C-alpha positions in Angstrom: 211.4 89.1 -162.3 208.8 90.0 -165.3 210.6 93.8 -165.5 214.0 92.0 -165.9 212.7 89.4 -168.9 211.7 92.2 -170.2 214.6 94.4 -169.9 217.2 91.4 -170.8 214.8 90.9 -173.9 214.6 93.8 -175.3 218.7 94.7 -174.7 219.7 91.5 -176.5 222.2 91.0 -173.3 220.6 88.5 -171.4 223.2 86.9 -168.8 222.8 83.0 -168.5 222.1 83.2 -165.1 218.7 84.6 -165.7 215.6 81.8 -164.6 213.7 81.9 -166.7 209.6 83.1 -166.1 207.9 80.1 -164.9 205.8 77.8 -167.6 201.9 78.7 -167.2 199.8 76.3 -165.2 197.8 73.4 -167.0 194.6 73.2 -167.6 193.0 70.5 -164.8 189.7 69.2 -164.0 188.5 71.5 -160.6 190.2 74.2 -162.5 188.0 77.2 -163.1 189.1 81.3 -164.2 186.9 83.9 -163.8 187.0 85.7 -167.5 188.0 89.1 -167.0 188.0 90.9 -170.7 185.6 92.5 -173.0 184.9 91.6 -176.2 185.6 94.1 -179.1 183.1 95.9 -179.1 183.3 97.0 -175.4 180.9 94.3 -174.1 182.1 92.8 -170.4 182.0 88.6 -170.5 181.0 88.0 -166.8 180.2 84.5 -165.5 178.0 83.0 -162.9 174.8 81.1 -161.8 171.1 81.4 -163.0 169.5 79.3 -159.9 170.7 78.6 -157.3 169.5 77.5 -153.5 171.2 78.7 -150.1 169.7 78.6 -146.8 166.6 80.5 -147.4 165.4 77.5 -149.2 163.5 74.5 -146.8 164.9 71.3 -148.6 168.9 73.4 -149.3 171.9 71.8 -146.9 170.4 68.1 -146.1 166.2 69.8 -146.5 167.9 71.3 -142.5 168.7 74.6 -143.7 167.6 75.3 -139.7 169.1 74.3 -136.7 166.8 72.4 -133.5 166.7 76.1 -132.3 165.2 77.3 -135.7 167.7 80.0 -136.1 169.2 79.6 -139.6 172.3 76.9 -140.2 174.9 79.5 -140.2 177.6 76.3 -141.0 175.9 75.7 -144.4 175.8 79.1 -145.1 179.5 79.2 -144.6 179.6 76.3 -147.0 178.0 78.5 -149.8 180.0 81.9 -149.4 183.6 80.1 -149.2 182.7 77.3 -152.0 181.2 80.4 -154.4 184.1 82.4 -153.8 186.0 79.2 -154.5 184.4 79.2 -157.8 185.1 82.6 -158.7 181.8 83.7 -160.0 180.9 87.3 -161.0 177.8 87.0 -160.4 174.4 84.5 -158.4 171.5 84.6 -159.0 169.5 82.9 -156.3 166.5 81.6 -156.3 165.3 80.3 -153.2 161.8 78.5 -152.0 158.9 80.1 -151.5 160.4 78.1 -147.7 162.2 80.0 -146.2 162.8 83.0 -148.8 159.2 84.6 -147.6 160.2 84.3 -144.2 163.7 87.1 -145.3 163.3 90.6 -145.5 165.8 92.5 -148.3 169.1 92.3 -147.4 169.3 89.6 -145.6 168.1 87.0 -148.2 170.5 88.4 -150.3 172.9 86.5 -147.3 174.4 89.8 -146.7 177.2 89.9 -143.9 178.8 93.4 -143.0 181.0 91.6 -140.7 182.9 89.6 -143.3 182.8 93.0 -145.7 179.8 92.7 -147.6 179.0 95.6 -149.9 175.1 96.0 -150.5 174.1 97.6 -153.8 172.3 100.7 -153.7 169.1 101.7 -155.8 166.8 104.3 -155.2 168.0 104.1 -151.8 167.4 100.4 -151.2 169.6 97.4 -150.9 169.0 94.7 -154.4 172.0 93.0 -154.4 175.0 92.0 -152.2 178.4 92.2 -153.5 179.8 89.2 -151.1 183.3 89.6 -150.3 185.6 86.9 -150.7 189.1 86.1 -148.8 191.0 86.4 -151.6 189.7 90.3 -152.4 187.4 89.6 -154.9 184.0 89.3 -155.0 180.5 88.0 -156.1 177.2 90.0 -156.8 174.2 88.0 -155.0 170.6 88.6 -155.8 167.7 87.8 -154.9 165.0 85.5 -156.5 162.0 82.7 -155.8 161.6 79.5 -157.4 157.9 79.0 -156.4 155.3 79.0 -158.9 157.8 80.0 -161.1 161.4 81.3 -161.4 161.8 85.3 -161.2 165.1 86.3 -160.8 166.8 89.9 -159.9 164.1 90.5 -157.2 165.0 93.8 -155.5 162.0 93.7 -153.5 158.7 91.6 -152.0 155.9 91.4 -154.3 154.4 92.1 -151.3 154.0 92.1 -147.1 154.7 89.0 -145.2 150.7 88.0 -144.6 150.1 87.8 -148.6 153.7 86.5 -149.6 153.4 83.0 -150.0 150.2 83.1 -151.9 151.8 86.0 -154.0 154.9 83.5 -154.6 153.2 80.6 -155.0 150.9 82.0 -158.8 152.0 81.6 -162.4 148.7 84.0 -163.7 149.5 86.7 -165.8 149.2 89.3 -162.6 152.0 87.4 -160.9 153.9 87.8 -163.9 153.3 90.9 -164.5 154.3 92.2 -160.5 157.7 90.3 -160.1 158.7 91.9 -163.4 157.1 95.3 -161.8 159.3 94.1 -158.5 162.6 94.7 -161.3 162.7 90.5 -161.7 163.5 89.1 -165.0 160.7 86.3 -165.2 161.7 82.4 -165.6 160.2 79.5 -165.5 162.3 76.7 -164.4 162.6 72.7 -165.0 161.5 73.1 -168.8 160.6 69.4 -168.9 157.3 70.8 -166.4 156.0 73.3 -168.7 154.3 72.3 -172.5 155.3 74.4 -175.3 152.2 76.3 -175.4 153.0 78.1 -172.2 156.6 78.4 -172.7 155.5 80.4 -175.4 152.3 82.3 -174.8 152.5 83.2 -171.8 155.0 86.5 -171.1 157.6 85.3 -169.7 161.2 86.5 -170.2 162.7 83.1 -171.2 163.5 79.4 -169.6 166.5 76.6 -169.1 167.4 75.5 -171.5 169.6 73.0 -169.5 169.0 71.7 -165.6 171.5 70.3 -163.8 169.0 68.1 -161.1 166.7 66.9 -164.0 169.6 65.6 -165.9 171.6 64.0 -162.7 167.6 61.6 -162.9 168.0 61.2 -166.5 171.3 60.0 -165.4 170.5 57.6 -162.6 171.6 54.6 -164.2 174.8 55.6 -164.6 175.1 57.1 -161.3 174.1 54.3 -159.6 176.3 52.3 -160.5 179.3 54.6 -159.4 177.9 56.3 -156.4 176.1 52.7 -155.1 178.5 50.6 -156.5 181.5 52.3 -155.9 182.1 55.3 -153.8 179.5 54.3 -151.0 181.6 51.4 -150.9 184.9 53.7 -150.6 186.0 51.6 -153.5 187.1 54.2 -156.0 189.9 52.4 -157.9 189.4 53.1 -161.6 187.1 56.3 -160.9 187.5 59.3 -162.8 189.2 62.3 -160.7 186.4 63.7 -158.6 185.6 66.9 -160.7 185.7 64.8 -163.4 182.8 62.6 -162.3 180.0 63.9 -164.6 181.9 63.4 -167.5 179.8 59.9 -166.6 176.3 61.9 -167.8 175.0 62.7 -171.1 174.2 66.4 -171.3 171.8 66.9 -173.1 168.1 66.0 -172.9 165.2 65.9 -175.9 162.8 66.7 -173.5 164.9 70.5 -173.4 166.1 70.8 -176.8 162.0 70.1 -178.4 160.5 72.6 -176.3 163.2 75.4 -177.2 163.7 74.6 -180.5 159.5 74.4 -181.2 158.7 78.0 -179.1 161.4 79.5 -180.5 160.9 78.7 -184.3 157.4 79.8 -183.9 158.8 83.7 -183.5 158.9 84.1 -179.3 161.5 85.8 -178.5 163.0 84.0 -175.2 166.0 83.9 -173.4 167.7 80.6 -172.0 169.6 79.7 -168.9 171.6 76.9 -167.4 170.5 75.8 -164.3 172.6 74.7 -161.7 170.3 74.1 -159.0 172.4 73.2 -156.3 171.0 72.6 -152.7 174.0 70.9 -151.2 170.9 67.6 -150.5 171.3 65.1 -152.9 174.8 62.8 -152.7 176.0 63.3 -149.0 178.6 60.7 -150.0 182.7 61.8 -150.3 184.6 61.0 -153.3 188.1 60.8 -152.9 189.9 64.4 -152.3 187.0 63.8 -149.1 184.9 66.2 -150.7 180.9 65.4 -150.8 179.4 64.7 -154.2 177.9 67.6 -154.2 179.3 70.5 -152.3 178.4 73.8 -152.8 181.4 74.4 -154.9 181.5 70.8 -157.2 178.1 72.1 -158.9 179.0 75.4 -158.9 182.5 74.7 -161.1 180.7 72.3 -163.3 178.7 75.3 -165.9 178.0 78.5 -166.3 176.0 80.9 -167.7 178.3 84.1 -169.6 176.0 87.7 -170.0 177.5 90.0 -172.9 177.2 93.2 -170.0 177.4 96.8 -170.6 179.9 97.6 -167.9 178.9 100.9 -165.9 181.4 103.3 -164.6 183.2 100.6 -162.7 184.0 98.4 -164.7 182.1 95.7 -162.9 178.4 95.5 -163.8 175.8 95.4 -161.2 172.6 93.9 -160.8 170.9 96.0 -163.0 172.7 95.4 -166.1 173.1 92.0 -165.6 169.5 91.7 -165.6 169.3 94.0 -168.8 172.0 91.3 -170.6 169.8 88.5 -169.5 166.5 89.9 -170.7 168.6 91.1 -174.4 169.1 87.3 -174.2 173.1 88.3 -174.8 173.6 84.9 -173.1 176.1 81.7 -173.2 176.5 79.0 -171.4 179.7 76.2 -171.0 180.4 73.1 -169.1 183.5 74.1 -167.5 184.0 70.6 -166.4 184.8 69.3 -169.8 188.4 72.5 -169.9 187.3 76.5 -170.0 187.1 77.6 -173.5 188.4 80.1 -175.1 188.0 82.4 -178.2 184.2 81.7 -178.3 181.8 84.0 -180.0 179.2 84.2 -182.0 177.8 87.4 -184.1 176.3 88.1 -187.3 176.7 91.2 -189.4 174.7 93.1 -190.7 176.0 95.0 -193.4 178.3 97.2 -191.5 176.7 96.7 -188.1 178.1 93.6 -186.2 174.9 92.4 -184.1 175.2 90.2 -180.5 173.8 87.1 -179.3 170.1 88.2 -179.0 169.5 90.4 -181.9 167.3 90.7 -184.1 168.9 91.3 -188.2 167.3 91.7 -191.2 167.9 89.4 -194.6 167.2 92.5 -197.0 170.1 94.2 -195.0 172.7 91.1 -195.8 173.1 88.7 -193.3 176.7 86.5 -191.9 176.8 84.4 -189.2 180.6 84.4 -187.5 181.1 81.5 -184.6 184.4 81.3 -184.0 185.8 78.1 -182.2 187.2 77.7 -178.7 189.9 76.0 -177.9 190.7 74.2 -174.0 191.8 77.8 -171.6 195.9 76.3 -171.0 195.4 72.9 -172.1 198.7 70.7 -171.7 200.1 70.4 -175.3 201.2 66.6 -174.3 198.0 66.0 -173.5 195.3 63.7 -176.6 193.7 66.4 -178.3 190.2 67.1 -178.2 187.7 66.7 -181.5 185.7 69.7 -181.0 183.3 71.1 -183.7 181.5 74.0 -184.5 178.6 74.1 -185.4 175.3 76.6 -186.5 171.1 75.3 -185.8 168.4 76.5 -186.9 165.1 75.7 -184.6 162.2 73.8 -185.6 158.9 72.3 -184.1 160.4 69.8 -181.6 164.2 70.9 -181.9 167.2 72.0 -183.9 168.4 71.7 -187.5 171.9 71.7 -188.1 173.0 74.3 -191.3 176.7 74.5 -191.2 180.1 73.2 -189.5 183.3 72.7 -189.3 186.1 72.2 -186.6 188.9 74.6 -186.7 188.8 78.4 -187.5 185.5 80.5 -188.0 182.4 79.1 -188.5 180.6 81.1 -191.7 177.4 81.1 -192.8 174.6 83.4 -194.8 171.3 82.6 -194.3 168.6 82.7 -196.8 165.7 82.4 -194.9 163.9 83.9 -191.7 164.4 82.3 -188.1 166.3 82.4 -184.8 169.6 80.5 -185.4 172.1 79.6 -182.3 175.7 78.2 -182.0 176.5 74.5 -180.4 180.2 73.6 -179.9 180.8 69.5 -179.4 183.6 67.9 -177.3 185.0 65.1 -177.8 187.2 65.5 -174.4 190.1 63.0 -174.6 192.0 65.4 -173.4 190.8 64.1 -170.4 192.5 60.3 -170.3 194.2 61.0 -167.9 191.9 61.7 -165.3 189.3 59.6 -166.4 190.6 56.7 -164.5 189.4 53.2 -166.2 185.9 55.1 -167.3 187.5 55.9 -171.4 183.9 55.0 -172.5 183.5 58.3 -171.2 185.4 60.0 -173.9 183.8 58.2 -177.6 180.9 60.4 -177.9 181.0 64.0 -178.9 179.1 66.5 -176.3 177.6 69.2 -175.5 180.5 71.9 -174.7 179.2 75.6 -175.7 175.7 76.6 -176.1 174.5 80.3 -177.1 171.4 81.6 -177.3 169.7 83.2 -180.5 170.0 85.6 -183.0 166.7 86.0 -185.0 166.8 86.8 -188.5 163.7 89.0 -189.3 162.9 89.0 -193.6 
């Protein structure tokens, strides 16, 4: 049909009987996309999760990742695999707890199932990641990690033999950090609210979280209780939002995270910051009007994502080491996808004739200008109420961030005159969700973060 339509246009002799192409699909809550593109500088935009729990976490699967006979719950594992495929992620950095992660060996902790068509990624002859096969022929790259004393992601092997493994993973001292890094990991601190600015700044880690869903849920416990126990628990869905727009009720900004993040970077420390999904499938078993539990792996996995700008390998699909290199280089921005998929976002610094990426360092002496491209909602229905989108450039300071420039359209350009850490942020008033929000239009009044980038450092 497509080739016939093109021939028709070229010949300018279309028959009146020629059928037109179907209209493009329109975005609605629950719609997810793979980025599937490279930047003009040749970097692959890979979308995925950092901080997710599987059957190898003791508190996953409603706190029962094992059945009564001590075997791992294959139904819960099947839920994870199915929902990870439905979320269409390119990668997932697993962060399983010490129990039961320390009991497993590679490649089991990669959730490897050869009978399902999975393919291992090997480095030096050892399995370091798993290309988990999906029914549609795609795959999701699963990479091991643990959330114990700290959160090393991208482990290529265990730190120690079984007898001493738990003790090692429970440590947070410099020797343990070095051991995790030697095992291939990018070393993060989880749950930023649990660490001081001094710890985040002075410890030899690679980064920490700029957002965590579990912390956010606790912060929003009032509205969550109102909706879940006042409505959902009773089976009363009248006036509730679309199930995949449920988290529109949440405030997405945690001052504890923003304050620590700004303070650490303002001191000149280079740290990558990530968005932690922290999915366990163990918190809200109540079912929404679509018959799916509130905290299903799928629903948690599609809420937001981390985008890594990766130097692609020979086969165009990034492997675990290329993803970790991008993570350590801080080439990452996060997107709250349940508000709509941002299309067209880009944040770069122009240093003389060179274009520098998120995470890079630039010098005032060379001449610096920032450019931030304002995104739009991908495949938004043109008849939907228009969202208000504001793009901001922020500079780190003690206890937070200062806005230095903003725009509501086009490309934001700014020439810095002082050193510091600068990041881009896109905020949205999601009026386009009106058809999906039920009676709760009060959820749509305030601007909320939509895109959060890592910083570009300006030095003298």
